C-alpha positions, 0 to 999 in steps of 0.5 A: 315812308316811300318817296318814290316808286317807278313801276317797270318790268324787264326784257332781255336788254332793258327796263321799260315801264309796265303796262298797268291794267285796271285792277293792277292799278286798284291792287297798287293803290290799296297796297302798302307800297301805294299807300306810302308812295309820294312820287310815281312813275307809270304806264297805264293802259287807259286814262281812268287808271290815272283818275284811280291812282290820283284818287286812291293813293293818299300820300300821292304828290306827283305822278309822271304818267304815259298813258296808251289811249293818249292820242297825242302824236309827235306832230302835235303843237306843244304850245297849244294846250287846247288841242291836247285831248288827254290833258284837258280831259284829265283837267276836267275830271280832277280837282283844280288842286292838280296841276297837269301838263304834258312834258315838253321833252318826253311828249308822251309823258303827262306830269301831275302835281297833287296838293 
């Protein structure tokens, strides 16, 4: 069983999260790695990719994701989730058994816990 996976690529100086496309998300979620993975750190290009990962990775329990179509800016108020369009959208799209919140330290990270 694979408990943790960080999808990343390397440039000359450091690692940074890969930006995963739609087809890559589908391939990952159906791969042996994706089927076994319980915790995933990933950057996706599109919020629908988050839904694909949560709905298709049967053992996934925790997802830390950055989404490139997130409208959040550093000026947004973390105390008001009403203004957090991506988090609210995810809450509407995913089952109530998912806990969804924005990381208060790394504000571009969305954390999901899946039961």
